[in-house]
N, C-alpha and C positions, 0 to 999 in steps of 0.2 A: 638704866645705864646702857643696856644693850642698844637701844634705839639711838641714844645720844652718840655712841661710838660709831655706829653705822652711818649716821647723818654727817658726821665730820670726816670720816675716813671710809669712803664707799669701797675701797679696795681691800679691806680686811677680810680674810677668809673666815669661815665659821669656826674651824679649829683654833685659829688665832684669837678670835673673839671669846671663845670659851676660856682660854687661858687667861686672858685679860680680866674677865669677869670673876675668875677664881682668886685673883690677887688680894682682894679686900679681906676675904676670910683667912687666907694664908697669913697675911700680915697681922691681922687681929690676933691670931693664935700665937705667932712669934712674939708679938709685942707684950704678951702676958709673961713671957719668959725673959726676954731681953728687950729693953726699951730702946727701939731704934727710930720710932716715930712718936712725936709728942702727942699726949692725950687729946689736945685741942685739934690737932691735924688728923688724927686717925678717924675721927667722926666724919671728916670730909675727905676721906681717902680718895674716892674716885675722881673728884675734881682737883684737889690740891696736889695729888701725887701722880695718879694714873694719867689723867688728861693733860696735866702740866708737862709731864715727861713726853707724851706723845706729840706735843705741840711742835717739836722739831720737824715732824713729818709734814707739817704744813709748809715748811720752807725747803725741805730736801727729802727726796726718797733715795736712800743709799743704794747704790748699785751692788750687785753680787760681787764679792771679793773685797769690798771696802773694809778697812780696819779702823775701829773707833776706840778711843781711850776715854773712860769716864773717871775723872779725878775727883776724889772726895765723894764717892758714890753713896756713902751713908748706908741706908737700908737697901740700896740698889736702884736709885733714881738719879738721872733718867734712864740708866742703862737697861734694867730688866724689862720695862715695857717696850722699849725700842728693840730689844733683842727678840721679843715675841713678834713684833711687827716686821722686822727685817731678818729673817732666819738665815739668809745667805751672807750676812755681814758679821764679821768677827768683833765682839765687844770685850774689851779688857776693863774690868771694874776694879779700881784700887781705892783703898782707904787706909789711914794710919791707925785706926782703932780696930783692934783684933775682933772684938765681939760683933762688930758690924759686918766684917768680912765673913764671919762664921754664918751669920744669918743669910747673907747674900748667896753664899755657896749652897746652903741648904735649900733656899728658895729656887735657885736655878736648877738644882737636882730634882726637886719635886715637880718642876715644870718640864723637865727633860730638855733643857736649853743647852744643846751641845755647841752653841756658838758663843757661850759666855765663859770667860776666864777671870778668876778672881784672885787678886793679890793683896796681901797685907803688907803695905809698904808706903813710903812717902813718894810723891810724884817726882821729886828731885832726883831720886835714885834710879829711876827708870832709864834704860838705855835703848829700848826698842823705839821704832818710829811708826807713825800712824797717819792715816789720811785726815781724820778729824779728831779733835779733842773737845769733849763736852763736859759740862758741869752745871750744877745749880747753886750759884751764889755761895761758894765755899770761902771766898775771900774777896778783897778789893780786886777789880779787874787788872790793874797794873801788876799786882803781885802774881796773879794767876798767869798772866802773859809771860812773865819771867820763867815760871815753872815749865812752860811748854816749849821753850826755845831749844832748837836742835832735835825736836821730837816729831817732825813732820816728814812724811815720805814724798818722793817725787817719782813720776809725774802725777798730774791730777787725773782721777778716775771718774769723778762725778761732774755734773753740770756746774755746781759750785766748786770753786778752787779749794784745795785743802786748807784747813784753818780751824779756828776756834768757834764753837757754837755754845754760847754762854747764856743761861737763863737767869734773869735777875729783874727785880722790880724797883719802882721809885724813880727819882730824878738822878740820872747818870751823867749829867753834863760835866761836872767836875772830874768824876772818875774816869771818863772817857776822853777828856780834853786832849791828852797827848796823842790819842789815836784818831782824832776827829776827821782827818782826811782819808783814813783807811777803813774805818769801821762802818758797818751797816747795821741799823737798828730796826727790828721788826716789832711793831706794836701788836701784841697777841690779842688785844681786844677786837682787832679787825677780823680775826678768824674764829673767835669764840664768843658766845652770848653770855656765859656765866660771869657774874660780877667779880669773881676771884681774879679774872684776867684784866681788870680795868687798868692797872698800872704795871702789868707784867710785860716784860720785853725779852726778845731773843737778840743777843748781840753776836754779830758775825764779824770776825776779823780774819781775813785771808793770811795765810802763812807768808812770812818774808822769804823771798827767794834769794 
């Protein structure tokens, strides 16, 4: 996996790489105590979780000072791998399930990620604002978009305008119909060779001004 990560992301430092490579063992250990990743997926951890999370970095490299909200982070994806990759970006990871936020807090502590903040709450209750809001398929996109309203900062700090970065797979035509003139869809198979990415997409929706 070391060479795979280096081939896809040549800007990763050695210390960052070591932290990323340690994630599989850390999550395997936690999964025996609290089931945050399905048994089917844990055996393909590096592709299905680590690499999938890092796929956002193929589209954007967050600038220092960027603030990112990960809604429905689950076990910490995509937030934890991205926090390793972008140590000068602040990541707030939220989930409504207490046991999951416990695991994420402990993992962030083990990795000494001082740019990660974990909250046990529902997205709708948040009052802070962020540059980007990210997630991995926690609900239908129109529902997710409603959760994000009023939660974006101004002005834009990065090359991409502030907005939603949403990882999801399959046919999204119906789900994204309402946003068809605003949304941009990145086919992740263009960036990765693994078959897992065949129907995986990154949906980008700029925030409404």
